[in-house]
N, C-alpha and C positions, 0 to 999 in steps of 0.2 A: 632439520628443522631448528633452529633453537629456541630456548628456553621460552625468550620471549613470546616465539611466533605461536607455540606448543599453547599458551598458555589461552593467547587469542587465537585458534583454531577454537581447544575448549569452548570457551567462551560464545562463537561464533556457532558453535554444533547445541550448544544447549538451548543458547534463545532465539536460531533460526537454524530449524533443520531442512538441510540441505537432499535430495534424494538425485539418480540418475538413471534414466528408464528410456532406454530402446529412440537415443535423444532428447530426450524430457527430459529439463530440471527441473524441482519440485520445490520451490522454497519457500517454506514454513512458518510465520511468524509464531510466535511458542510460548504466550506472556496470556496464556488464556485465563489464566486467576486474574488477572489487569483488563480484559476486553484485548488483549494485544497491545494496550496501549505503546506507544514508542518511547519512548526514554533514549535515554543515553547510550547505551551498552545496546539496545536493540540498531539503532542504527549505525552503530559503527559494527555490528557485527553483519547486520542486512547488506552495507556498502562494500565490507570484507567478500563475505558470501556471492555475493555479483560479481565481484574481480577476479575469482578464482571459477565463478560457473564460462566466465567471459574467457580464458586464457583454454578451458577445458574442449579439447577439440571432438569429444564425445556428444558434447552438449550443442543442440539445432536450436530447439524453441525452451523457454522458462515460462510456468503457471505461477505467479503469486497468488498465495493462500492467507488464510489464518488459523491458528491452532484454535480446536475447540469449536462449538456450532453458532457460540453466539456470535461472534462478530468477525469481519476481516480486521479490520484495526479502527478503535472505536476514538482514535487522536491521540494525537500530544500528549505526553503525562505530564500533568495541569499541575503536580506533586514539585514536579523539578524548577519550576516557576517559580516558585516560592523564596526561594531565599535570593534567587537573581536579580541583578540591577538589570536598566533598562538596557546598561552597554552590552552588561555580560550576554543578554537575549540577543542583542545584534550581533553581537559577534558570532554563537550560536548558529548563526546562521546563514554567516559569511563561507567563502570558497566551497569545496562539495559536501552537498546534502545527500540523503537519502532519496528527494527526490531527482536532484540535478544525476544523482549516479545512476538510477534505473531509465529516468529518462534517454539517456548515453548509453543507455545497456547496446552493441551494436549484433543484437538476437532478438526475433519477436520476444515480448513478453505478452502473457495473457492474463491479467487479473480473475482471479474465483473468486468471487464475493459471498463470504457464506454466513453474513450478520452484519451489525452495525458496522459502520462506511462511511467514519465523519472525522473532522476537521482533517487532520493530516493523512488520516487512514482514507479520507477521500480522496484528498490528493499524488495520494502513493497510488492509488489505482487511475487517478485521470493522468499520473505520468508511464504505465504501462501503455503496447499498441492496442490491447484488445478487452475490455471486460464483461464478463459474464456475471449473470447475480444468479441468486436461489430467491426465492418467491420470497422467505424471509427477511429479505438483504433494506437495509433503512440507512442511507443515505443522506448529506447531511453538512452544511458547513456552522458551523454552530458558533464561532469564535468570539459572533458582535455579542454574545451573551456576555460574553468575559472581557467586553468591551475592548477588543483585538479585529484584528481580516486576518484573514485566511495569510500564512505567511507562507508557504512553499509553494507557492506557486498557482496557487487556487486560482489568483482570481486573472491570472492567464489562462490557462486549460481548460478551465470550465467556460468560459467564455465562449473561449472555441471548438469547444461541443456542444452549445447546446443551444448561443445563443449570450448576446450580452444583455437583454432582457432577463431569458429564464438564469441565468446567472447573475445579475443583478438582485431578482428575488428569493435565491436562497441564499446570498452572502447578508441580504440588508435583512430579512428576517429570521433567520439561523435556522428555523423549519426541519425539521424530516419528512424525506417524500419515502414512499412505495420504491420497490422495486418495479412493478409495473409502471408507474409514474414515473421513473430514473433511464426508461424504456420508450416511452412516450415521449418525452424531449433529447432523447438519443445521447441520455449522461451513461448508456451502457446498453450493448448490441442485444445480447441474447438472457431471457429468464426463464428459468426452468427449475423444477422439484429440485427440494433440498439434496436426495439422495442421489440426482443426474447430475448436480455440478463436477462434483471432482470427473466422471465419466467426459461429460459432455467437453471438457476443456481438456481433456487426454487429447478426447478425439479429432478435436480442433489442431491442436501441437501437432497431435500423427500428420494431417492433413499438410499443412502446414511445411 
């Protein structure tokens, strides 16, 4: 391993924990102090971790979750937008993104959603194959409140899951909805108590 690869691996391990047991890989976004907001470093670390797990023959299923109890991922790190021009922001979403890498992952991915799942975080969950939410989870695409639209595929994947009308409602209003409402409209497949979230995700992974 080169020095550069070693530095990248350290960044991956600090920002995105990955552990493998019994054929199941668990990826944990590890920025709980920032509600697991997706900054550039987290995005790159997550993509790198996915690439490593995709090539690991011991991994057959993946689980994606957020560190701590407050958030799966509360969206993009807005602080990074402050000093970007419109062109720089556009360029940042060109090519492979955390969303396209997740959607293209060749093994089943379960999102275990344990709190705020907003904006880019919701789009990350949408890019997974199955979504299980804790009763404490909250969902939304609040980009309109910043004068933006969902830029990570949310305008497409959300409509496919919940229908065009429900997608418009969430995107136009910027409102948050509960886990129960997310289940009702088809945004998630299951809702469980918080202490049952990871056991249920692991049980489903084992079944797969």
